[in-house]
C-alpha positions as a printed NumPy array, in Angstrom:
array([[-10.593,  10.046,  -0.304],
       [-12.389,  10.489,  -3.717],
       [-11.444,  14.014,  -4.418],
       [ -9.636,  14.05 ,  -7.916],
       [-10.26 ,  10.451,  -8.453],
       [-11.378,   9.411, -11.915],
       [-14.204,   6.961, -11.486],
       [-16.015,   4.729, -13.933],
       [-19.418,   3.765, -12.994],
       [-20.799,   0.667, -14.693],
       [-24.582,   0.376, -14.664],
       [-26.499,  -2.865, -15.591],
       [-30.037,  -3.856, -16.253],
       [-31.602,  -4.046, -13.006],
       [-34.458,  -1.934, -11.278],
       [-31.886,  -0.543,  -8.882],
       [-30.288,   1.381, -11.839],
       [-32.352,   4.371, -10.88 ],
       [-30.121,   4.438,  -7.659],
       [-27.177,   5.162, -10.165],
       [-28.373,   8.627, -10.52 ],
       [-28.124,   9.443,  -6.755],
       [-24.614,   7.666,  -6.749],
       [-23.51 ,  10.015,  -9.562],
       [-24.447,  12.991,  -7.482],
       [-22.82 ,  11.753,  -4.559],
       [-19.433,  10.843,  -6.267],
       [-19.477,  14.026,  -8.171],
       [-20.052,  16.041,  -4.86 ],
       [-17.128,  14.044,  -3.295],
       [-14.965,  15.794,  -5.847],
       [-14.53 ,  12.695,  -8.289],
       [-14.626,  12.986, -12.044],
       [-17.307,  10.424, -13.179],
       [-17.814,   8.601, -16.468],
       [-20.67 ,   6.269, -16.786],
       [-21.008,   3.188, -19.011],
       [-24.117,   1.254, -19.473],
       [-25.107,  -2.058, -20.383],
       [-27.688,  -2.495, -23.358],
       [-30.166,  -3.511, -20.959],
       [-29.584,  -0.456, -18.531],
       [-31.237,   1.846, -21.003],
       [-34.508,   0.29 , -20.065],
       [-34.378,   1.677, -16.572],
       [-32.286,   4.803, -16.679],
       [-31.755,   7.194, -19.547],
       [-28.241,   8.043, -20.876],
       [-29.186,  11.846, -20.755],
       [-29.971,  11.852, -17.126],
       [-26.491,  10.357, -16.252],
       [-24.808,  12.378, -18.676],
       [-26.31 ,  15.518, -17.199],
       [-25.386,  14.519, -13.819],
       [-21.875,  13.383, -14.558],
       [-21.078,  16.086, -17.114],
       [-19.591,  13.3  , -19.259],
       [-20.872,  11.481, -22.347],
       [-22.421,   8.046, -21.462],
       [-21.308,   5.119, -23.318],
       [-22.938,   1.656, -23.909],
       [-21.639,   0.366, -27.417],
       [-18.271,   0.01 , -28.994],
       [-19.313,   2.192, -31.805],
       [-22.326,   4.28 , -32.966],
       [-24.169,   2.607, -35.666],
       [-25.902,   5.55 , -36.924],
       [-22.426,   7.676, -37.002],
       [-21.308,   7.933, -40.612],
       [-17.938,   8.416, -39.405],
       [-17.951,   5.103, -37.622],
       [-16.473,   6.572, -34.519],
       [-15.172,   3.778, -32.084],
       [-15.431,   4.024, -28.418],
       [-12.089,   2.724, -27.258],
       [-12.844,   0.46 , -24.162],
       [ -8.857,  -0.227, -23.495],
       [ -8.34 ,   3.667, -23.205],
       [-11.494,   4.031, -20.884],
       [-10.259,   1.206, -18.68 ],
       [ -6.822,   2.739, -18.372],
       [ -8.262,   6.219, -17.509],
       [-10.023,   5.138, -14.483],
       [ -8.63 ,   5.144, -10.915],
       [-11.266,   2.979,  -9.721],
       [-14.389,   1.297, -11.46 ],
       [-17.623,   0.564,  -9.725],
       [-20.243,  -1.611, -11.152],
       [-23.439,  -0.841,  -9.454],
       [-25.932,  -2.468,  -9.739],
       [-24.255,  -5.639, -10.828],
       [-26.887,  -8.31 , -11.892],
       [-26.33 , -11.881, -11.437],
       [-26.125, -12.223, -15.358],
       [-23.388,  -9.478, -15.419],
       [-21.632, -11.065, -12.55 ],
       [-21.476, -14.309, -14.349],
       [-20.041, -12.792, -17.401],
       [-17.434, -10.839, -15.274],
       [-16.276, -14.199, -13.627],
       [-16.228, -16.184, -17.173],
       [-14.288, -13.171, -18.989],
       [-16.995, -12.669, -21.74 ],
       [-16.737,  -9.116, -23.53 ],
       [-20.131,  -9.329, -25.418],
       [-21.086,  -5.629, -24.384],
       [-19.016,  -2.658, -24.023],
       [-19.308,  -2.411, -20.311],
       [-17.89 ,  -5.878, -19.996],
       [-15.039,  -4.764, -22.546],
       [-14.274,  -1.894, -20.354],
       [-14.188,  -4.161, -17.253],
       [-11.808,  -6.636, -18.678],
       [ -9.334,  -3.725, -19.905],
       [ -9.605,  -1.77 , -16.389],
       [ -6.109,  -1.95 , -14.777],
       [ -7.448,   0.023, -11.516],
       [ -9.265,  -1.321,  -8.617],
       [-12.933,  -2.667,  -9.458],
       [-15.828,  -2.733,  -6.807],
       [-19.151,  -4.461,  -7.619],
       [-22.468,  -4.002,  -5.792],
       [-24.927,  -6.851,  -6.592],
       [-28.653,  -6.414,  -6.935],
       [-31.038,  -9.251,  -7.425],
       [-33.679, -11.153,  -5.969],
       [-33.315, -13.189,  -2.508],
       [-32.937, -16.696,  -4.173],
       [-30.625, -15.589,  -6.912],
       [-28.393, -13.836,  -4.338],
       [-28.201, -17.06 ,  -2.126],
       [-27.848, -19.328,  -5.072],
       [-24.493, -21.234,  -5.122],
       [-23.739, -20.107,  -8.677],
       [-24.218, -16.459,  -7.685],
       [-21.868, -17.262,  -4.443],
       [-19.215, -18.895,  -6.681],
       [-18.979, -15.99 ,  -9.04 ],
       [-18.648, -13.57 ,  -6.266],
       [-15.886, -15.535,  -4.832],
       [-14.173, -16.024,  -8.109],
       [-14.521, -12.048,  -8.69 ],
       [-12.914, -11.733,  -5.207],
       [-10.123, -13.951,  -6.3  ],
       [ -9.297, -11.648,  -9.077],
       [ -8.905,  -8.687,  -6.549],
       [-12.263,  -7.217,  -7.262],
       [-13.882,  -5.719,  -4.09 ],
       [-17.409,  -7.11 ,  -3.156],
       [-19.81 ,  -4.478,  -1.694],
       [-22.537,  -6.752,   0.032],
       [-26.226,  -6.317,  -0.995],
       [-28.435,  -5.089,   1.995],
       [-31.666,  -6.504,   3.243],
       [-35.078,  -5.121,   2.621],
       [-38.087,  -5.111,   0.341],
       [-37.17 ,  -6.537,  -3.213],
       [-38.705,  -6.072,  -6.705],
       [-40.343,  -9.331,  -6.392],
       [-42.315,  -8.435,  -3.115],
       [-40.139, -10.52 ,  -1.044],
       [-38.122,  -8.989,   1.607],
       [-34.488, -10.209,   2.309],
       [-30.806,  -9.961,   1.203],
       [-30.38 ,  -8.857,  -2.438],
       [-30.982,  -5.063,  -2.657],
       [-28.024,  -3.023,  -4.01 ],
       [-26.56 ,  -1.27 ,  -1.13 ],
       [-27.786,   2.396,  -0.692],
       [-25.839,   5.053,  -2.378],
       [-24.575,   6.573,   0.62 ],
       [-23.26 ,   3.29 ,   1.805],
       [-21.594,   2.408,  -1.292],
       [-19.749,   5.796,  -1.045],
       [-18.935,   5.187,   2.593],
       [-17.631,   1.586,   1.455],
       [-15.205,   2.774,  -0.894],
       [-13.929,   5.804,   0.984],
       [-13.252,   3.169,   4.201],
       [-11.63 ,   0.839,   1.784],
       [ -9.446,   3.291,   0.127],
       [ -8.609,   4.691,   3.626],
       [ -7.472,   1.37 ,   4.812],
       [ -5.359,   0.996,   1.656],
       [ -3.812,   4.345,   1.553],
       [ -0.084,   4.226,   1.753],
       [  0.192,   7.449,   3.853],
       [ -2.568,   6.548,   6.383],
       [ -1.354,   7.79 ,   9.705],
       [  1.224,   9.936,   8.366],
       [  1.498,  13.607,   8.653],
       [  2.448,  15.905,   5.725],
       [  3.511,  19.614,   5.582],
       [  3.09 ,  21.497,   2.167],
       [  3.793,  25.324,   1.795],
       [  2.462,  26.977,  -1.185],
       [  1.995,  30.206,  -3.001],
       [  3.743,  33.603,  -2.903],
       [  4.598,  35.756,   0.193],
       [  3.981,  39.351,  -0.023],
       [  6.421,  41.751,   1.643],
       [  4.828,  45.151,   2.467],
       [  6.217,  48.356,   1.215],
       [  3.473,  50.478,   2.716],
       [ -0.151,  49.428,   3.604],
       [ -1.38 ,  48.993,  -0.137],
       [  1.979,  47.955,  -2.018],
       [  4.114,  44.942,  -1.635],
       [  7.157,  43.018,  -3.061],
       [  6.042,  39.672,  -4.341],
       [  5.972,  37.3  ,  -7.083],
       [  3.492,  35.504,  -9.709],
       [  3.083,  32.28 ,  -7.9  ],
       [ -0.502,  30.984,  -7.938],
       [ -0.178,  28.206,  -5.244],
       [ -1.764,  25.743,  -7.606],
       [  1.249,  23.34 ,  -7.566],
       [  1.211,  23.431,  -3.701],
       [ -2.641,  22.776,  -3.659],
       [ -2.307,  19.902,  -5.96 ],
       [  0.58 ,  18.311,  -3.75 ],
       [ -1.763,  18.954,  -0.713],
       [ -4.912,  17.205,  -2.512],
       [ -2.552,  14.361,  -3.484],
       [ -1.343,  13.791,   0.164],
       [ -4.964,  13.818,   1.248],
       [ -5.957,  11.337,  -1.32 ],
       [ -3.082,   8.946,  -0.075],
       [ -4.439,   9.02 ,   3.392],
       [ -2.068,  11.67 ,   5.147],
       [ -3.167,  14.376,   7.635],
       [ -2.1  ,  17.475,   5.833],
       [ -1.082,  20.943,   6.927],
       [ -1.082,  23.365,   4.137],
       [  0.625,  26.692,   4.947],
       [ -0.206,  29.132,   2.026],
       [  0.466,  32.712,   1.119],
       [ -1.882,  34.921,  -0.578],
       [ -3.982,  33.178,  -3.372],
       [ -7.149,  33.026,  -5.221],
       [ -7.688,  29.433,  -5.046],
       [-10.895,  27.632,  -3.786],
       [ -9.765,  24.916,  -1.19 ],
       [-12.398,  22.514,  -0.067],
       [-12.904,  21.852,   3.483],
       [-11.556,  18.275,   4.309],
       [-11.378,  16.627,   7.656],
       [ -7.809,  15.917,   7.449],
       [ -6.75 ,  19.277,   6.076],
       [ -5.576,  22.156,   8.034],
       [ -4.958,  25.457,   6.311],
       [ -2.685,  28.069,   7.737],
       [ -2.867,  31.209,   5.669],
       [  0.17 ,  33.661,   5.994],
       [  1.501,  36.663,   4.092],
       [  5.039,  37.359,   4.674],
       [  8.18 ,  35.028,   4.55 ],
       [  8.707,  35.484,   8.305],
       [  4.988,  34.423,   8.974],
       [  5.646,  31.293,   6.88 ],
       [  8.787,  30.425,   8.429],
       [  7.131,  30.718,  11.824],
       [  4.136,  28.464,  10.846],
       [  6.355,  25.808,   9.094],
       [  8.751,  25.714,  11.959],
       [  5.875,  25.256,  14.531],
       [  4.47 ,  22.219,  12.51 ],
       [  7.697,  20.719,  10.99 ],
       [  8.73 ,  18.466,  14.078],
       [  5.307,  16.673,  14.17 ],
       [  5.731,  15.875,  10.371],
       [  6.648,  12.822,   8.564],
       [  6.938,  14.609,   4.945],
       [  7.518,  18.117,   4.219],
       [  7.136,  19.582,   0.817],
       [  8.176,  23.194,   0.165],
       [  6.715,  24.224,  -3.033],
       [  6.218,  27.895,  -2.016],
       [  7.917,  30.745,  -3.952],
       [  9.034,  32.738,  -0.81 ],
       [ 10.304,  36.174,  -1.452],
       [ 14.155,  36.272,  -1.009],
       [ 13.986,  40.019,   0.283],
       [ 11.793,  42.46 ,   1.87 ],
       [ 11.643,  46.19 ,   2.37 ],
       [ 13.821,  47.176,   5.282],
       [ 11.317,  49.728,   6.625],
       [  7.801,  49.439,   5.479],
       [  5.954,  52.862,   5.51 ],
       [  3.192,  53.097,   8.007],
       [  1.113,  55.327,   5.565],
       [  0.661,  55.068,   1.798],
       [  3.815,  56.518,   0.037],
       [  2.886,  59.607,  -2.167],
       [  3.973,  60.185,  -5.595],
       [  6.   ,  63.283,  -4.62 ],
       [  9.216,  62.43 ,  -6.245],
       [ 10.243,  61.103,  -9.751],
       [ 12.211,  58.22 ,  -7.964],
       [ 11.615,  55.858,  -5.033],
       [ 14.464,  53.928,  -3.555],
       [ 13.693,  50.968,  -1.61 ],
       [ 16.295,  49.315,   0.786],
       [ 15.874,  45.576,   0.6  ],
       [ 16.994,  43.066,   3.387],
       [ 17.314,  39.345,   3.   ],
       [ 14.439,  37.124,   4.239],
       [ 14.882,  34.039,   6.22 ],
       [ 15.377,  30.805,   4.198],
       [ 12.504,  28.651,   5.133],
       [ 13.805,  25.435,   3.471],
       [ 17.087,  25.743,   4.772],
       [ 15.95 ,  26.371,   8.425],
       [ 13.809,  23.186,   8.318],
       [ 16.652,  21.232,   6.764],
       [ 18.865,  22.246,   9.797],
       [ 16.527,  20.725,  12.428],
       [ 15.473,  17.737,  10.341],
       [ 15.439,  14.568,  12.458],
       [ 16.073,  11.145,  11.322],
       [ 13.206,   9.366,   9.545],
       [ 11.794,  12.921,   8.254],
       [ 11.614,  13.64 ,   4.498],
       [ 12.231,  17.088,   3.191],
       [ 11.467,  17.851,  -0.404],
       [ 12.302,  21.356,  -1.763],
       [ 11.241,  23.23 ,  -4.867],
       [ 14.088,  25.092,  -7.126],
       [ 13.146,  27.553,  -9.689],
       [ 16.251,  28.004, -12.076],
       [ 16.795,  29.796, -15.29 ],
       [ 20.48 ,  29.146, -15.694],
       [ 22.909,  26.331, -14.896],
       [ 19.528,  24.506, -13.587],
       [ 20.601,  21.151, -12.705],
       [ 23.9  ,  22.228, -11.232],
       [ 22.284,  24.835,  -9.008],
       [ 19.472,  22.489,  -8.017],
       [ 22.128,  19.685,  -6.98 ],
       [ 23.8  ,  22.489,  -4.773],
       [ 20.571,  23.274,  -3.27 ],
       [ 19.846,  19.651,  -2.364],
       [ 22.965,  19.426,  -0.343],
       [ 23.032,  22.907,   1.291],
       [ 19.483,  22.568,   2.465],
       [ 19.821,  18.946,   3.759],
       [ 16.968,  17.856,   1.468],
       [ 16.114,  14.608,   0.234],
       [ 14.653,  15.572,  -3.159],
       [ 14.65 ,  18.771,  -5.28 ],
       [ 11.936,  19.276,  -7.584],
       [ 13.518,  21.458, -10.363],
       [ 11.196,  23.93 , -12.133],
       [ 12.374,  25.833, -15.288],
       [  9.807,  28.456, -16.137],
       [ 11.443,  28.991, -19.6  ],
       [  9.975,  25.877, -20.766],
       [  6.562,  26.148, -22.34 ],
       [  3.455,  25.642, -20.257],
       [  5.372,  25.324, -16.963],
       [  5.817,  27.716, -13.979],
       [  3.767,  30.235, -12.418],
       [  0.227,  30.594, -13.125],
       [ -0.039,  27.362, -15.563],
       [ -2.208,  24.61 , -14.827],
       [  0.629,  22.269, -16.238],
       [  4.207,  21.828, -15.29 ],
       [  7.474,  20.188, -16.575],
       [  9.97 ,  19.424, -13.739],
       [ 12.769,  17.093, -13.113],
       [ 13.047,  15.268,  -9.685],
       [ 16.593,  15.362,  -8.388],
       [ 17.768,  13.105,  -5.66 ],
       [ 21.31 ,  13.298,  -6.469],
       [ 23.671,  14.559,  -9.125],
       [ 23.317,  11.166, -10.867],
       [ 19.774,  10.573,  -9.869],
       [ 17.59 ,  12.693, -12.006],
       [ 14.079,  11.707, -13.077],
       [ 12.237,  13.906, -15.515],
       [  8.702,  14.623, -15.727],
       [  7.355,  15.64 , -19.038],
       [  4.616,  18.446, -19.334],
       [  1.525,  17.299, -17.535],
       [ -1.141,  18.831, -15.403],
       [ -0.087,  19.897, -11.961],
       [ -2.32 ,  17.357, -10.358],
       [ -0.374,  14.387, -12.335],
       [  2.925,  16.115, -11.454],
       [  1.991,  16.074,  -7.861],
       [  0.814,  12.414,  -7.872],
       [  4.238,  11.387,  -9.709],
       [  6.251,  13.324,  -6.977],
       [  4.476,  11.422,  -4.063],
       [  4.8  ,   8.163,  -5.954],
       [  8.668,   8.797,  -6.187],
       [  8.528,   9.725,  -2.502],
       [  6.974,   6.481,  -1.489],
       [  9.023,   4.458,  -3.846],
       [ 12.498,   5.909,  -3.384],
       [ 12.295,   7.904,  -0.068],
       [ 10.374,   5.533,   2.148]])
């Protein structure tokens, strides 16, 4: 649930701040990008260098660096908008009070007030402070804002007393957030099929007909569907990508167009959504040689035959309630041809990719596409990372094709 998420970790002045180092490691290991913001008092308990090393991002704690002659400003609003979620752990009673009252006298609180994402907070304080009516009132007020409370745990406290007030252990915080995200995930309980990458059609045992597709767009789509709570089946051609193991991800490797058709057809009936992003070879050699072809002649003539059309085949058996999304790569009359493909292949949406546009197409980490639902429903997505494009595609599916 956290892979690819942008997470802001706010750390305040509590002895429990030492646990933030373990928390950063767990979040990064779960695949999140983590940025840490400290309250001024937090630096008495944990060093910015430690957290910067673990998070691989600069650690901030003030609006501007007083020693920087350039007067560099740390933009709290941009940082708050950057995050997919914010976690304040540990959250002291002092911090909870300021969060509840809307105070912004520290950079951390300014970021908190600017955040548009879900905010989780994990209190840490002594037993009587945690049970005090003022603390409980602040917690309830923060929950009324939509903030999510991660309850403290029982155990030995810094005062020597034993009871409630300990910040939840990092492993438990991670599990809490993952479970909460899963409950809120819009594709929870849904099954999504994605195909990706090229197909290789053999000429002989060492040569093939193929294309330059890397599979990056398809993997971004699969990861996005996972983050939205879906069970994902990724049918992928030859590639050099690193695909992390996930409990809800099944990877089906294939080589040829016919293998891709067979794998997608076997899965399609069980799926709620299918997104066909693979660059399937249109043709294949009619008679692949059983042995490597020797360079005995000046010319080599190959007879090619048409491959099955995976997207068309799925469109013919699409049942009511299923959503089928296809990709189209066009170099001329792009929109017109994409609209024809939309109808011919019985798709609900076509993602039009034009590789002539700078920074888009095969091999790039970025893409620029148009989402085509009909001739008069065309939604352009400007040049962005393929991960951002994947998120926007699924947002469109959820908003317009549900």
